[in-house]
C-alpha positions in Angstrom: -23.7 -5.3 5.3 -22.9 -8.8 5.3 -18.9 -8.5 3.6 -16.3 -11.1 3.3 -12.9 -10.0 2.5 -10.2 -11.9 0.6 -6.8 -12.0 0.9 -3.8 -14.4 1.2 -2.8 -13.5 4.4 -2.0 -10.7 6.7 1.7 -10.2 6.7 3.7 -6.7 6.8 2.5 -5.3 3.8 0.2 -1.8 2.1 -2.5 -3.9 0.9 -2.5 -5.8 3.9 -2.7 -2.9 6.2 -5.7 -1.4 4.0 -7.7 -4.7 4.3 -7.3 -4.2 8.1 -7.9 -0.4 8.5 -10.7 -0.7 5.9 -12.7 -4.1 7.9 -12.1 -2.1 11.3 -14.1 0.9 9.8 -16.8 -1.1 8.2 -17.3 -2.7 11.6 -17.4 0.4 13.7 -19.8 1.7 11.0 -22.7 -1.3 11.3 -21.2 -3.4 8.8 -20.6 -7.2 9.2 -17.1 -8.4 8.3 -15.1 -11.5 8.2 -11.7 -12.0 6.8 -11.3 -15.0 4.7 -7.5 -16.2 4.2 -5.4 -18.4 2.5 -3.6 -19.7 5.4 -2.4 -17.9 9.1 1.0 -16.0 9.3 2.1 -14.8 12.7 -0.8 -12.6 13.7 1.8 -9.9 15.7 2.1 -8.9 12.3 -1.4 -7.7 11.1 -4.2 -9.6 12.5 -3.2 -8.4 15.8 -4.9 -5.0 15.1 -8.4 -6.1 14.0 -11.2 -5.6 15.7 -12.2 -8.4 17.9 -15.3 -8.2 16.1 -14.1 -9.5 13.1 -14.7 -13.0 12.0 -11.1 -14.6 10.6 -11.2 -17.8 8.8 -8.3 -19.5 6.3 -8.9 -22.2 3.8 -5.9 -23.9 4.7 -4.2 -24.3 8.6 -0.5 -23.8 6.4 1.1 -22.7 4.3 0.9 -24.8 0.9 2.1 -24.4 -2.4 1.2 -21.4 -4.5 -0.6 -23.8 -6.9 -1.8 -26.0 -4.6 -4.2 -22.9 -3.4 -5.3 -22.3 -6.7 -6.3 -25.8 -7.6 -8.2 -26.2 -3.9 -9.8 -22.9 -4.4 -13.0 -23.7 -7.0 -13.4 -26.9 -4.6 -14.1 -24.9 -1.3 -16.1 -22.8 -2.6 -18.5 -25.7 -4.0 -18.5 -27.0 -0.6 -18.7 -23.6 0.9 -21.6 -22.1 -1.9 -24.2 -21.9 0.3 -22.8 -19.6 3.0 -20.6 -17.6 0.3 -24.1 -16.5 -1.7 -25.4 -15.0 1.4 -22.7 -12.0 1.8 -23.9 -8.7 0.3 -20.3 -8.4 -1.2 -17.3 -10.6 -1.7 -14.0 -8.4 -1.7 -11.1 -9.9 -3.6 -7.6 -8.6 -2.7 -4.1 -9.3 -4.3 -3.7 -12.4 -6.4 -4.9 -15.2 -4.7 -8.5 -12.8 -4.0 -8.7 -12.1 -7.9 -8.5 -16.3 -8.6 -11.1 -16.4 -5.6 -13.1 -14.0 -6.8 -13.3 -14.9 -10.2 -14.2 -18.5 -9.6 -16.8 -17.1 -7.5 -18.3 -15.2 -10.4 -18.0 -18.3 -12.9 -20.4 -20.2 -9.6 -22.7 -17.2 -9.6 -23.2 -17.2 -13.1 -24.1 -21.0 -13.3 -26.5 -20.9 -10.6 -27.5 -17.4 -11.3 -27.1 -15.4 -8.0 -28.0 -12.2 -8.6 -27.5 -10.3 -5.0 -24.0 -11.1 -4.6 -22.1 -8.4 -5.3 -18.0 -8.8 -6.5 -15.5 -6.6 -5.8 -11.6 -6.0 -6.4 -8.9 -3.8 -5.3 -5.8 -3.7 -7.2 -3.1 -2.3 -4.9 0.1 -3.2 -7.3 -0.2 0.3 -10.0 2.7 1.0 -11.0 4.7 -1.2 -8.5 6.6 -2.6 -11.7 5.3 -5.5 -11.6 6.0 -7.9 -14.6 4.2 -7.4 -17.7 2.4 -11.1 -17.0 1.3 -10.0 -13.3 0.2 -7.2 -14.7 -2.1 -8.5 -17.9 -3.3 -11.5 -15.3 -4.5 -8.1 -13.7 -6.3 -6.8 -16.6 -7.7 -10.1 -17.6 -9.4 -10.6 -13.9 -11.1 -7.5 -13.8 -13.7 -8.2 -16.6 -14.7 -11.2 -13.7 -16.0 -8.7 -11.3 -18.4 -5.9 -11.2 -16.4 -3.5 -10.0 -12.3 -3.3 -10.2 -10.8 -0.6 -7.8 -7.3 0.7 -8.3 -5.3 2.6 -5.4 -4.2 4.8 -8.5 -4.2 5.1 -11.5 -1.5 5.4 -14.1 -0.9 5.6 -18.0 -1.1 1.9 -18.2 -4.1 1.6 -16.5 -6.0 4.6 -18.2 -5.0 2.9 -21.7 -6.6 0.0 -20.6 -9.9 1.4 -19.5 -10.0 3.7 -22.3 -9.4 1.0 -25.2 -11.5 -1.3 -23.8 -13.8 1.0 -23.1 -14.5 -0.8 -19.1 -16.8 1.0 -16.6 -16.3 -1.2 -14.3 -12.8 0.4 -13.3 -13.2 3.4 -10.6 -10.0 4.4 -8.3 -10.2 4.6 -4.7 -7.4 5.8 -2.9 -5.8 4.5 0.4 -6.6 5.9 3.8 -5.3 5.1 7.3 -6.7 6.0 10.8 -5.3 9.3 11.7 -6.1 8.6 15.6 -3.3 5.9 15.9 -0.9 8.3 15.5 0.9 11.0 17.3 -1.4 14.6 17.0 1.6 17.3 17.2 3.8 17.6 14.2 7.1 17.1 14.7 9.3 20.5 14.8 11.6 21.6 12.2 15.0 23.2 13.2 19.2 23.2 12.1 20.4 20.1 13.2 24.2 18.7 13.2 22.3 15.1 12.3 19.9 14.7 10.2 17.9 11.5 10.0 16.5 10.8 6.7 14.2 7.1 5.7 12.2 4.6 4.7 9.9 1.7 4.7 9.4 -0.7 2.1 9.2 -4.4 1.2 12.7 -5.3 0.1 11.7 -6.8 -3.6 12.3 -6.0 -6.9 9.0 -4.8 -8.2 9.6 -2.6 -5.5 12.9 -0.9 -6.3 14.3 -0.5 -3.2 18.0 0.4 -5.3 16.4 3.8 -5.7 16.4 4.4 -1.8 20.1 4.1 -2.1 20.9 6.1 -5.2 19.3 9.0 -3.1 20.9 8.7 -0.2 23.9 8.3 -2.0 23.6 11.8 -3.7 21.8 13.2 -0.5 25.2 11.8 1.4 27.8 14.1 -0.5 25.0 17.3 -1.0 25.1 17.7 2.8 28.7 16.8 3.4 28.3 13.2 5.4 25.7 15.3 7.8 22.8 12.8 7.5 22.5 9.0 8.3 20.3 6.6 6.6 17.7 4.2 8.0 15.7 1.5 5.3 13.4 -0.4 6.6 11.6 -3.5 5.7 12.7 -7.6 4.8 12.7 -9.2 1.4 14.9 -11.1 -1.0 16.7 -8.0 -2.4 18.3 -7.4 1.1 21.9 -9.0 0.3 22.0 -6.9 -3.1 21.2 -4.0 -1.3 24.0 -4.9 1.4 26.6 -5.1 -1.6 24.4 -2.2 -3.8 25.7 0.1 -0.3 29.5 -0.9 -0.3 29.5 0.3 -3.5 28.3 3.8 -2.9 29.9 4.1 0.3 27.2 3.9 2.3 27.9 1.4 5.0 28.7 3.8 7.7 26.0 5.9 7.4 23.5 3.3 6.9 20.9 1.2 8.7 18.8 -1.6 7.6 17.1 -2.7 11.1 14.5 -5.7 8.9 10.8 -5.8 9.4 9.7 -2.4 11.7 7.0 -4.0 13.7 6.2 -0.5 15.0 6.3 2.2 12.3 5.3 4.7 15.2 8.6 4.6 16.7 10.6 4.1 13.5 8.9 7.1 12.5 9.7 9.4 15.4 13.2 9.1 15.0 12.9 10.7 11.2 13.7 14.0 10.3 12.6 13.3 6.7 10.3 10.6 5.1 11.0 9.2 1.5 7.9 7.6 -0.1 6.8 5.8 -3.4 4.7 7.4 -5.3 2.2 6.6 -8.2 1.5 9.6 -9.3 0.0 12.1 -6.8 -0.7 8.9 -4.7 2.1 7.5 -2.1 1.9 4.1 0.3 0.4 3.4 3.3 3.9 4.6 5.1 3.8 7.5 3.4 0.5 8.5 5.0 1.6 7.2 8.3 4.6 9.6 7.8 2.5 12.1 7.0 0.4 11.8 9.4 3.0 11.8 12.3 4.0 14.7 10.7 7.2 14.1 9.2 8.1 16.0 5.7 7.7 13.8 3.3 9.6 13.3 -0.1 8.6 10.9 -2.6 10.2 8.9 -5.7 7.8 8.9 -8.7 7.1 5.2 -10.0 4.9 6.3 -13.1 7.5 7.0 -16.0 5.5 9.3 -17.8 3.7 11.5 -14.9 4.8 15.5 -15.1 4.0 17.3 -12.0 0.9 18.7 -11.8 -1.5 20.6 -9.6 -2.5 17.3 -7.5 1.1 16.9 -5.9 0.7 17.3 -2.6 3.9 15.3 -2.0 6.6 16.6 -4.1 8.0 13.8 -6.2 10.2 12.8 -9.3 11.3 9.9 -11.2 15.6 10.9 -11.0 17.3 9.9 -7.7 19.3 13.0 -7.9 16.9 15.2 -8.3 15.1 14.1 -5.3 18.1 14.1 -3.5 18.0 17.3 -4.1 15.0 18.4 -3.0 15.5 17.0 0.4 18.9 18.7 1.1 17.1 22.2 -0.1 14.1 21.7 2.8 17.0 20.6 5.1 18.5 23.4 4.9 15.3 25.8 5.3 13.9 24.8 8.1 10.8 27.4 7.9 9.9 25.9 4.7 10.5 22.4 6.4 7.8 23.0 8.6 5.4 24.4 6.2 5.5 21.0 4.4 4.7 19.2 7.0 1.3 21.9 7.9 0.4 21.4 4.0 0.9 17.8 3.8 -1.2 17.1 7.2 -4.0 19.6 6.4 -4.1 17.7 2.6 -3.7 13.7 4.6 -6.8 14.7 6.9 -8.8 15.9 4.1 -8.0 13.4 1.5 -6.6 10.1 3.3 -8.4 9.5 5.5 -10.1 5.6 7.1 -13.5 7.7 6.5 -12.8 8.7 3.0 -12.0 5.1 1.5 -14.6 3.6 3.5 -17.0 6.0 2.4 -15.6 5.2 -1.0 -16.4 1.0 -1.3 -19.5 1.7 0.3 -20.5 3.3 -2.7 -19.1 1.1 -4.8 -20.4 -1.9 -2.7 -24.1 -0.4 -2.7 -24.3 0.6 -6.5 
């Protein structure tokens, strides 16, 4: 198949990492993949990890105002329509991709193009996005043959039920397992534990929840723990101020953008992820595949723990901190968690499982 992946850029982020992993896996499976990006960013962020057989194109040579990019999109599609309609699948990601795909849907209808399959992935389920952005995702889902969710929460479940949407499917994230260390870390009693996470420091990601967990855990463990919060974003200054109020400055480090997650994770004894129901993010998967025991902050406010929970989670930062303290105080239990999570990740969250899920949607 000839497949076009559309997204704004390849900066650091879970959605961008998913597109890179998926594109590489499709190439290895014998498919032809092209990435259409709105504009280029530093290739060291994610583009360097693309297979050399993946073609990369840009809508604009430089970063432009978002509105101008959206205004430019229909004209680009019109000029490129002869080439665009030769693809078997156009797979769109993030808001720019959704807008691009919506225009493709209109052109496809006007020109009566029947052989082009139009797919979109929503990467922001349960992340605390604004009501406006969520409505945009819901409304634009009507333009696509398939609208894939990387997880499902109560809001999407209700939308699917009320609107009787049959084109919405769930394909959970997966990553390449062999990029991480194969051996699991040995759990043992330590005089000082290191607990951390990687996150975009944006309001929608609620990064202050990590600091609330850190503060409670610091008290529970009598200061015998240090914390690392990797990532960059507009909430950084607010988080530094909050860390002072919570008396964390002496035990918290915020190293900024993490270029190599493997090096970051190698220093951790436990990772705190963000979960949407039973599904965790890309950074959480990286931690599990690295042999780091992982506990999650649950972002879905109505979710109740169930049989599918392979990563323990709770909405309350204090309860999360208590679970972490319990695990760190029991090395044998910590080792069991590592092995159990690693087994489930290999079975259910591999890149092959994600790729096959999308190929199934592509070829329906």
